[in-house]
Structures are given as structure tokens and as C-alpha cells.
N, C-alpha and C positions, 0 to 999 in steps of 0.2 A: 773308448768306452769306461774302461777302466779307471782313466783318471776322471770322469766326469762323476762317476758312481763315489770315487775316494772323496772328491771337492764335496758332495752334498752330503755324504757321512760327515766330515770336518763340521760342516755347516749346521746340521742337523744337531751333534752335539755340543756344540757353541751354543745353538738356540736352546736345547735343554736346560743347559749351564746358566743359561742367561733367565729362562724362564723361571727357574726354581729361586733364583737370586731376587727376581723381579716381583715374583708372588710373594716371597717371604716378605720383604722390605713394604709391599702393598698392605698384608695383614697386620702388620705390626704398625704400620703408620696409622689404620682404622681404629685399632684395637687401643692404640694411646689416644685417640682423641676421644673415644668413648670413656677411656679412665679420667681425661681432663673434666669430663662433665659430670663426673662422680660415679660411674658406674664400675663396680668392683670384676676385676678380670682375673680370676684364677690360671694357675698354672696350666692345669687340665681344658680349662675354656681356652687358654691360648693356644695350646697344641690342638685340639679338636678344631680350631678355627683356621689353624695355618694349614691343616690336612684336607679339609673341606675346600680352602680355596685353591691348594693345588690341583685338586682334583677337577674343581669347579671352574677354574679358568683354563684348564690345559688346552682344550679344542679352541676357545674362541682367542685367549691372549697368546697361547702356544704358537698358534698358525701365524697370527700377527707377527710375533717375534721371529719367527721364522723366515718368513717373506721379506721382513725389513732387514734382517741382517743378509739375506741371501742377496737382495737387491743392493747391499751397501757392499759388500765383498765384490760382487762381480762387478759395481762400477770401480773400486780399486782396482781391478784387474786389467779392467780397460785402462785406466790411467795408466798403469804401471806398462802397458803394451805398449802407449805411445810414448811415454818418460820412463824409461827402464831405471834412472837413476830416484826412485823413492824407498825410504827406509821402512825396515819391516813391519813397524809398529803403525803402520798405517791402517790395518786391520783393528787394531783396539782403537782407534779415532772412528774408525767407520761402523763400530759397534756403537759406541756411544752416539754418534751420530744419527745411526739408524733407530734408536731408542726414541732420540728427542723428536725426530722426524714422526715416527709412528703415533709417540703419543700427542704430537702435536696437531696430526690428521685428523684423529678419533672424534674430537668435537665439532670441526667441520663438516667433518662427510656423515658422521653417525647422530649428531646434534646433541652426544653426551659423551661426559668423560667417564669411560668406563672403568678406569683404573682410580678409584677413590685415592689411594695413598700416592697418587700422584699428583694431586690437586694442590698440596703446597709446592712452595719452591724446593725446600730440601727432599719433598718425598719425589719431586720431580728429577731432580740430581741423584737420587737413590736408585732411582729406575735407568738412568744414564749410567750410573755405575754399574748397573749390572750390564748393560749392554759392553762397557770396556772391558769388563771381565770375559764375556761372550767373544770377545774381539780375540783377548790374549791366547785364549782357549784354540781359536782357531788357528793363530799362529803355531802355537803349540803341536797341533795336528797336523797342521800344513807342512812343518818343517820335520817332523816325525817320518812322514811319507817319503820325503827327500834325502835321509840319512842312508846310505849305503849299510848293508847288514855287515856286524860286527865280524872280524876275521878269526875265524876257528884256529886255533893251537893243535897240531899234530902231535899227538902222544907219543 
């Protein structure tokens, strides 16, 4: 049970990091499009919109990201269980692919692309980059869990 809790905690932290990056990318892409049509965006407005999107997208998009990453990481673990010789960066790839799948499935399932910042190719790639970073965080947390405690010197 302890292992499952640690696994879910690592996934939750990686999803939180992915969500923060994905939300920041989303907000800045939307604001960039507004600037392109002549809207003046001050630093204060940028900051306000960024914080607003972080809180407003947390439940919906944050949940989607957590489920997508958890699914991707579990799939990698099942593959690893069957084929033991897979490199450790598999979680990074799983993070990016999970984000790509989640974003690609939103349109057909929900009938709308909820993440406006992912509507352009570059915006979509930036969301995938957020997933790659989440996979990297997952590797760090998973490897940290496996390391033995440091040896203590006797004084």
C-alpha cells in the first residue's frame, strides 16, 4: 500500500508541475493572440490572467492532466513489466504522449477544444513540452524513492 501511495504522490506532483506549465503556456498563447489583433496587454493584466487561469483551470484541466499522466505512466510500467529492458526516459515520452492524447481526445469527446492555447501547432507542442517536463519530474521522484538513505558517519 505504501508503494501505491508513493507512486500516486509522484504522479500527483508531476501532474501539478505539468498543469502549472501547461496553464502558463495556455494563458500566454491566448494573450499573444489578443496582442496580435491590437489589444494592449499590460504586465499587470498578464499576471492577473495567468493567476486567474491557474485557479480556473485547476479542477477541470488539472484532473485531465492527472488522469492522462497516471494512465501513461501505468502503461509504461506494464510494458516494463513485460519487457524489462526499457530506458528510464520512458516516463518523459509517456508524459508528452499523454498530453497529446488528452488534448486530441477533448475535441471529439467534448465537442470543443477547451485549451485555446493549444489550437495552434506551436501551442500544442508547448502543451506536450509541459507533459515531457511532468514525466521528467516523475522520474526524479520515482528514482528518489529507490535510493537508499545516506550513510551517517560516526563521530
